[in-house]
C-alpha positions as CSV (number, residue, x, y, z in Angstrom):
1,M,-121.8,-22.9,96.1
2,K,-121.8,-23.6,92.4
3,G,-123.6,-26.9,92.4
4,K,-121.6,-28.6,95.2
5,N,-123.4,-31.2,97.3
6,L,-124.0,-29.7,100.7
7,M,-124.4,-33.2,102.2
8,D,-120.9,-34.3,101.1
9,K,-118.5,-32.9,103.7
10,I,-114.8,-33.7,103.5
11,I,-113.7,-31.7,106.6
12,E,-115.7,-30.7,109.6
13,V,-114.2,-28.3,112.2
14,K,-116.3,-28.2,115.4
15,N,-115.6,-25.5,118.0
16,I,-111.9,-25.9,118.1
17,S,-109.5,-23.9,120.1
18,F,-105.7,-24.1,120.1
19,S,-102.8,-22.4,121.9
20,Y,-99.1,-22.5,121.2
21,K,-97.0,-23.1,124.3
22,N,-93.8,-21.2,124.9
23,E,-91.5,-21.9,127.9
24,D,-89.2,-19.2,129.3
25,E,-87.8,-18.2,132.7
26,T,-91.3,-17.3,133.9
27,G,-92.7,-20.8,133.1
28,I,-95.0,-22.0,130.3
29,N,-96.9,-19.4,128.5
30,Q,-99.9,-20.1,126.3
31,I,-100.6,-18.0,123.2
32,E,-104.2,-18.6,122.0
33,V,-104.3,-18.7,118.2
34,L,-107.7,-20.3,117.5
35,K,-110.8,-19.5,119.5
36,N,-113.9,-21.7,119.2
37,V,-113.6,-22.1,115.4
38,S,-116.2,-24.0,113.4
39,L,-116.1,-24.6,109.6
40,D,-117.5,-27.2,107.1
41,I,-115.7,-27.9,103.8
42,Y,-117.4,-29.8,101.1
43,K,-116.0,-32.2,98.5
44,G,-115.1,-30.5,95.3
45,E,-115.1,-27.0,96.8
46,F,-112.5,-24.3,96.1
47,I,-112.1,-22.3,99.4
48,A,-109.8,-19.3,99.9
49,V,-108.8,-18.3,103.4
50,L,-107.7,-14.7,104.1
51,G,-106.3,-12.9,107.0
52,H,-103.3,-11.1,108.3
53,N,-100.2,-12.9,109.6
54,G,-101.0,-14.2,113.1
55,C,-104.7,-14.4,112.5
56,G,-104.7,-18.2,112.8
57,K,-105.2,-19.3,109.2
58,S,-102.1,-21.4,108.8
59,T,-102.7,-22.9,112.2
60,L,-106.2,-23.8,111.2
61,A,-104.9,-25.4,108.0
62,K,-102.5,-27.6,110.0
63,H,-105.5,-29.1,111.8
64,F,-106.9,-30.4,108.5
65,N,-104.4,-33.3,108.3
66,S,-103.4,-33.8,111.9
67,V,-100.2,-31.8,111.8
68,L,-101.8,-30.1,114.8
69,L,-104.5,-31.3,117.1
70,P,-107.0,-29.0,118.9
71,D,-106.8,-28.3,122.6
72,S,-110.6,-28.5,122.6
73,G,-113.2,-29.3,120.0
74,E,-112.8,-31.8,117.2
75,V,-111.8,-32.0,113.5
76,F,-113.1,-34.7,111.2
77,V,-111.8,-35.7,107.8
78,N,-114.2,-38.0,105.9
79,G,-115.8,-38.7,109.3
80,I,-112.5,-39.7,110.9
81,N,-111.5,-37.8,114.1
82,T,-108.0,-36.3,113.5
83,K,-107.1,-37.3,117.1
84,D,-107.4,-41.0,116.1
85,E,-103.7,-41.9,115.9
86,N,-104.6,-45.3,114.2
87,K,-106.1,-43.4,111.3
88,L,-103.3,-40.9,110.7
89,F,-102.4,-42.5,107.3
90,D,-106.0,-42.4,106.1
91,I,-106.3,-38.7,107.1
92,R,-103.1,-37.7,105.4
93,Q,-103.9,-39.8,102.3
94,S,-107.1,-37.7,102.1
95,V,-105.6,-34.3,102.7
96,G,-102.3,-33.3,101.3
97,M,-100.4,-30.0,102.0
98,V,-98.3,-27.7,99.9
99,F,-96.3,-25.0,101.6
100,Q,-95.1,-21.5,100.8
101,N,-91.5,-22.4,99.9
102,P,-91.3,-25.3,97.4
103,D,-87.6,-25.7,98.3
104,N,-88.7,-27.0,101.7
105,Q,-90.7,-29.8,100.0
106,I,-88.4,-30.9,97.2
107,V,-86.0,-33.6,98.5
108,A,-84.5,-35.2,95.3
109,T,-82.1,-34.0,92.7
110,I,-84.3,-35.1,89.7
111,V,-87.9,-33.9,89.3
112,E,-89.5,-37.4,88.7
113,E,-87.6,-38.8,91.7
114,D,-88.9,-36.1,93.9
115,V,-92.5,-36.8,92.8
116,A,-91.9,-40.5,93.5
117,F,-90.3,-40.0,96.9
118,A,-93.4,-40.4,99.1
119,L,-94.8,-43.3,97.0
120,E,-91.5,-45.2,97.4
121,N,-91.6,-44.7,101.1
122,L,-95.1,-46.2,101.2
123,G,-93.9,-49.3,99.3
124,V,-96.1,-48.7,96.3
125,E,-95.4,-51.1,93.4
126,P,-92.8,-49.6,90.9
127,A,-95.2,-49.9,87.9
128,E,-97.8,-48.0,89.9
129,I,-95.3,-45.4,90.9
130,R,-94.3,-44.9,87.3
131,R,-98.0,-44.4,86.3
132,R,-98.7,-42.0,89.1
133,V,-95.5,-39.9,88.6
134,D,-96.2,-39.5,84.9
135,D,-99.9,-38.7,85.5
136,A,-99.0,-36.1,88.2
137,L,-96.4,-34.4,86.1
138,K,-98.7,-34.3,83.1
139,T,-101.5,-32.9,85.2
140,V,-99.3,-29.9,86.4
141,N,-97.8,-29.5,82.9
142,M,-94.3,-30.5,84.0
143,F,-93.8,-33.9,82.3
144,D,-91.3,-32.4,79.9
145,Y,-89.1,-31.5,82.8
146,K,-89.2,-34.9,84.5
147,D,-85.4,-35.4,84.0
148,H,-84.4,-31.9,85.1
149,A,-82.8,-30.8,88.3
150,P,-85.3,-29.0,90.5
151,H,-82.9,-26.3,91.5
152,R,-82.7,-25.2,87.9
153,L,-86.4,-24.6,87.6
154,S,-88.2,-21.3,88.1
155,G,-90.2,-20.7,91.3
156,G,-93.5,-21.4,89.7
157,Q,-92.2,-24.6,88.1
158,K,-90.8,-25.8,91.5
159,Q,-94.2,-25.1,93.1
160,R,-95.9,-27.2,90.4
161,V,-93.4,-30.0,91.1
162,A,-94.3,-29.8,94.8
163,I,-98.0,-30.0,93.9
164,A,-97.3,-33.0,91.6
165,G,-95.7,-34.7,94.6
166,V,-98.9,-34.3,96.6
167,I,-101.3,-35.3,93.8
168,A,-99.3,-38.4,93.1
169,M,-100.6,-39.5,96.5
170,R,-104.2,-39.2,95.1
171,P,-105.6,-37.0,97.8
172,Q,-109.2,-35.8,97.8
173,C,-108.2,-32.4,99.2
174,I,-105.1,-30.2,98.9
175,V,-104.3,-27.5,101.3
176,L,-102.0,-24.8,99.9
177,D,-100.5,-22.5,102.4
178,E,-99.6,-19.3,100.5
179,P,-98.1,-21.2,97.6
180,T,-97.7,-18.1,95.5
181,A,-96.2,-15.8,98.1
182,M,-92.6,-16.2,96.9
183,L,-93.4,-16.1,93.2
184,D,-93.4,-13.5,90.5
185,P,-96.7,-12.7,88.6
186,K,-96.0,-15.4,86.0
187,G,-95.3,-18.0,88.6
188,R,-98.5,-17.1,90.5
189,S,-100.5,-17.4,87.3
190,E,-99.0,-20.8,86.6
191,V,-99.8,-22.1,90.1
192,L,-103.3,-20.7,90.2
193,K,-104.1,-22.2,86.8
194,T,-102.9,-25.6,88.1
195,I,-105.0,-25.3,91.2
196,K,-108.2,-24.4,89.3
197,Y,-107.5,-27.2,86.8
198,L,-107.2,-29.8,89.6
199,N,-110.4,-28.5,91.2
200,K,-112.5,-28.4,88.0
201,N,-111.2,-31.5,86.2
202,F,-110.5,-33.9,89.1
203,N,-113.0,-32.6,91.7
204,I,-110.1,-32.2,94.2
205,T,-111.1,-30.0,97.1
206,I,-108.8,-27.0,97.2
207,I,-108.1,-24.9,100.4
208,L,-106.0,-21.9,99.4
209,I,-104.5,-19.7,102.0
210,T,-103.5,-16.5,100.2
211,H,-102.8,-12.7,100.6
212,Y,-103.8,-12.0,97.0
213,M,-107.4,-10.8,96.7
214,E,-107.6,-11.5,93.0
215,E,-106.8,-15.2,93.7
216,A,-109.4,-15.4,96.5
217,A,-112.0,-13.8,94.1
218,Q,-111.8,-17.0,91.9
219,A,-112.8,-19.3,94.7
220,D,-116.2,-20.8,95.4
221,R,-116.1,-19.4,98.9
222,V,-114.0,-17.0,100.9
223,V,-113.3,-17.4,104.7
224,V,-111.8,-14.4,106.5
225,M,-110.1,-14.8,109.8
226,E,-109.2,-12.2,112.4
227,K,-107.7,-12.8,115.9
228,G,-108.2,-16.5,115.8
229,Q,-111.8,-16.4,114.7
230,I,-113.8,-16.6,111.4
231,I,-115.5,-13.3,110.8
232,L,-116.7,-13.8,107.3
233,N,-117.6,-17.0,105.4
234,D,-119.5,-16.5,102.1
235,A,-119.3,-16.3,98.3
236,P,-116.5,-14.0,97.1
237,E,-118.8,-11.3,95.8
238,K,-120.6,-11.2,99.2
239,V,-117.4,-11.1,101.2
240,F,-115.7,-8.5,99.1
241,S,-118.7,-6.2,98.9
242,Q,-118.1,-5.6,102.6
243,V,-115.3,-3.1,101.8
244,D,-115.5,-1.1,105.0
245,K,-115.4,-4.2,107.2
246,L,-112.4,-5.6,105.3
247,K,-110.6,-2.3,105.4
248,S,-111.2,-1.9,109.1
249,I,-109.1,-5.1,109.7
250,G,-106.4,-4.0,107.2
251,L,-107.4,-6.2,104.3
252,D,-107.8,-5.1,100.7
253,V,-110.4,-6.0,98.1
254,P,-109.9,-6.8,94.4
255,Q,-109.2,-3.5,92.5
256,V,-112.3,-3.8,90.4
257,T,-114.4,-4.2,93.5
258,E,-112.8,-1.1,95.1
259,L,-113.5,0.9,91.9
260,C,-117.2,-0.1,91.8
261,Y,-117.5,0.6,95.5
262,G,-116.1,4.1,95.1
263,L,-118.4,4.9,92.2
264,N,-121.4,3.5,94.3
265,Q,-120.4,5.8,97.2
266,L,-120.4,8.7,94.8
267,G,-124.0,7.9,93.9
268,Y,-123.6,5.9,90.7
269,N,-126.0,3.0,90.3
270,I,-123.4,0.2,90.1
271,S,-123.2,-3.1,92.1
272,T,-120.6,-3.4,94.9
273,E,-120.6,-7.2,94.3
274,I,-118.4,-7.1,91.2
275,I,-115.2,-9.1,91.5
276,S,-114.0,-9.7,87.9
277,E,-112.7,-7.4,85.2
278,D,-115.3,-8.5,82.7
279,E,-118.1,-7.7,85.1
280,C,-116.6,-4.3,85.8
281,V,-116.3,-3.5,82.1
282,N,-119.9,-4.5,81.5
283,A,-121.1,-2.5,84.4
284,L,-119.2,0.6,83.4
285,L,-120.5,0.3,79.8
286,S,-124.0,0.1,81.1
287,L,-123.5,3.2,83.2
288,I,-122.1,5.1,80.1
289,N,-125.0,3.9,77.9
290,N,-127.6,4.9,80.5
291,K,-126.0,8.4,80.7
292,S,-126.0,9.0,76.9
């Protein structure tokens, strides 16, 4: 896990199950979304969560800061049970959330006012708000846009403003629920760069829910969900090397992994645990050199 301290958990998920309840003319129906899920997340980790729509990944993420509470089992954030209503502020101070559509999180007409919004509601001193807002905007490389109107920004810029609003709260962990799904490639690159910067330079734990395999390949660990359960939980190269299993549930793998897997299946001596372009180039060069 790239040097992370395995004793230093920030989130513990213990055997949780959860059902959404729908009421119609036949009565109350329960739709089970999570089934006896357990997961440990460590401080400073970068976790990617994969799975099809409806697999439970977003529902699981909402348990990390008490947006949802499990029907059975328990979730702990820094040792605090998320069912403890008296500790709700502490839990949400520790774990912030960024959603798919930045427009749903931006509430003000000026960028810096939006980043300050939650701090003002908490009664933080004005001088401290000023420091935190400036620091947060600089961190996501949006300080030069502090006086701009959010609706005039690009999708990637809006998402970085939304992230700034969360990091101004000084969380230890940020959960991002498909933050790049509505963005073009440039916007996705901007947001992913920001996420990695926060993780590396500030040791902020990142939990990224994504459909993009190339994004997941850059994480410390990949968690794959299917039908409300975790079916894979390992380093990216270990998860993506299981091409047949991922394909069987309708998921892709990074393009370089698929290329190397195909060559391996044809009998070439090449690793199926390759997940980056550089690794792929080196492996192909080695193959060519060994043939010549």
